[in-house]
N, C-alpha and C positions, 0 to 999 in steps of 0.2 A: 504494500500500500504506500504510494507516494505521499509525501508531506509537502504542504505549500503554506507560505506566509501570504495572507490575502487581506484585501480590503473588502468589506461587506458593502455592496451597493444597494441591495434590496433583500428583504426577508419577510416571509409571511406564509399563512396557510392557504390552501386551495380546496374548495368544496368538491371539485371535479377531478382531483388527483387520484391516481390509481397505484402508485408505486408502493405504498404502505397502507396499513389500516389507518383510519382517521385518528388524529389529524395528519394530513400530508403537508409537510413543511418544505418550502422551496427557498433556496438562497441564491442570489446572483453575486458572484465573486469575481474579483480581479486578482490574479497572482502577481505579487510584487516582484517576483523573479522573472516575469515576462512570458511565461508559458501559455497563459490564456487571459483574455480580457472579457469582462461582462458576460460570464458564462454561468448558466443555470445548473444547479445541483439539487437533489432532494436529500433530506435527512433520513438515514437508515432507520428502520423500525426499532423502537425502543428509546431513541434519542430525541424524539420530536420536541417535547416540551422544554428540556434543558437547552437544546441547541437554538430553539426560538429565542429563549431568554438571552443566551450569549450573543446571538446575532443582533438583537435589539440593543444590548449594552454596547456592542462594538460600534454600531451606527451612532448612538447617542453620545458616546465618549470619544468618537473619532479615533478608535484604536484598531490595530490589526488583529487578526485571528490566525492561529496555526491550525490547519485542517489536515486530517488524514482522509484522503478521498481516492476513489478510483479515478484514473486519468480521464479527462473529458473525451467523449466520443466525437468522431468526425461530424461536423455540422451540428454538434450539441444535441444529437438525437440518437437514441433516447438519452435523457439526462443521466448523469453519473451519480453515485451515492457518496455521501459523506458519512463516515462512521465515527469520527472524533473531531472535536472542535474546542479550542482553548482560546480565551481572551488573553491578549498579550499586553504587557506593560510597555509603554512607549519610552 
Protein backbone atom coordinates (compact mmCIF):
# COMPACT_ATOMS: atom_id res chain seq x y z
CA UNK A 1 0.00 0.00 0.00
CA UNK A 2 1.58 3.30 -1.08
CA UNK A 3 1.65 6.27 1.30
CA UNK A 4 1.03 9.85 0.19
CA UNK A 5 1.23 13.25 1.87
CA UNK A 6 -1.88 15.05 0.60
CA UNK A 7 -3.96 18.17 0.66
CA UNK A 8 -7.66 17.48 1.23
CA UNK A 9 -9.63 19.45 -1.38
CA UNK A 10 -13.11 18.07 -0.62
CA UNK A 11 -14.63 15.48 1.72
CA UNK A 12 -18.14 14.23 2.33
CA UNK A 13 -20.75 11.47 2.14
CA UNK A 14 -22.77 10.36 -0.86
CA UNK A 15 -26.22 8.81 -0.69
CA UNK A 16 -25.74 7.04 -4.01
CA UNK A 17 -22.28 5.57 -3.34
CA UNK A 18 -21.84 1.81 -3.64
CA UNK A 19 -18.24 1.10 -2.60
CA UNK A 20 -19.02 0.45 1.09
CA UNK A 21 -22.05 0.12 3.33
CA UNK A 22 -23.51 3.50 4.35
CA UNK A 23 -22.13 5.99 4.85
CA UNK A 24 -19.96 6.06 1.73
CA UNK A 25 -17.35 8.80 2.24
CA UNK A 26 -15.40 10.35 -0.62
CA UNK A 27 -12.25 12.46 -0.46
CA UNK A 28 -10.73 14.56 -3.21
CA UNK A 29 -6.97 14.69 -2.64
CA UNK A 30 -3.87 16.21 -4.19
CA UNK A 31 -0.56 14.44 -3.57
CA UNK A 32 2.03 16.99 -2.44
CA UNK A 33 4.66 14.77 -4.08
CA UNK A 34 3.03 15.36 -7.47
CA UNK A 35 1.79 11.87 -8.39
CA UNK A 36 -1.89 12.94 -8.63
CA UNK A 37 -3.99 16.11 -8.49
CA UNK A 38 -7.66 16.57 -7.49
CA UNK A 39 -8.25 12.82 -7.46
CA UNK A 40 -11.26 11.11 -5.84
CA UNK A 41 -10.95 8.23 -3.37
CA UNK A 42 -13.42 6.41 -1.17
CA UNK A 43 -12.84 5.50 2.48
CA UNK A 44 -12.51 1.76 3.06
CA UNK A 45 -15.24 0.02 5.06
CA UNK A 46 -14.91 0.59 8.79
CA UNK A 47 -13.09 3.93 8.60
CA UNK A 48 -15.87 6.12 7.28
CA UNK A 49 -16.71 8.17 10.39
CA UNK A 50 -13.15 8.71 11.69
CA UNK A 51 -11.75 9.59 8.27
CA UNK A 52 -14.61 12.00 7.61
CA UNK A 53 -13.63 13.76 10.85
CA UNK A 54 -9.94 13.80 9.92
CA UNK A 55 -10.75 15.16 6.44
CA UNK A 56 -12.89 17.96 7.86
CA UNK A 57 -10.17 18.82 10.41
CA UNK A 58 -7.56 18.94 7.62
CA UNK A 59 -9.64 21.37 5.59
CA UNK A 60 -10.55 23.53 8.59
CA UNK A 61 -6.97 23.64 9.87
CA UNK A 62 -5.35 23.88 6.43
CA UNK A 63 -3.18 20.86 7.33
CA UNK A 64 -1.91 17.98 5.22
CA UNK A 65 -2.82 14.35 5.77
CA UNK A 66 -0.77 11.19 5.36
CA UNK A 67 -2.84 8.53 3.58
CA UNK A 68 -2.35 4.86 2.93
CA UNK A 69 -4.24 4.24 -0.27
CA UNK A 70 -4.40 2.09 -3.34
CA UNK A 71 -2.72 3.89 -6.23
CA UNK A 72 -5.27 5.85 -8.30
CA UNK A 73 -6.70 4.01 -11.30
CA UNK A 74 -6.24 5.38 -14.81
CA UNK A 75 -8.87 8.01 -15.48
CA UNK A 76 -9.82 7.86 -11.77
CA UNK A 77 -12.34 5.12 -12.55
CA UNK A 78 -13.21 3.31 -10.44
CA UNK A 79 -12.13 5.31 -7.41
CA UNK A 80 -9.37 3.80 -5.28
CA UNK A 81 -9.67 3.03 -1.57
CA UNK A 82 -8.05 4.80 1.36
CA UNK A 83 -7.43 2.50 4.31
CA UNK A 84 -5.48 4.83 6.62
CA UNK A 85 -5.41 8.59 7.09
CA UNK A 86 -3.56 10.71 9.64
CA UNK A 87 -3.70 14.46 10.23
CA UNK A 88 -0.21 15.96 10.13
CA UNK A 89 1.32 18.74 12.15
CA UNK A 90 2.55 21.59 9.95
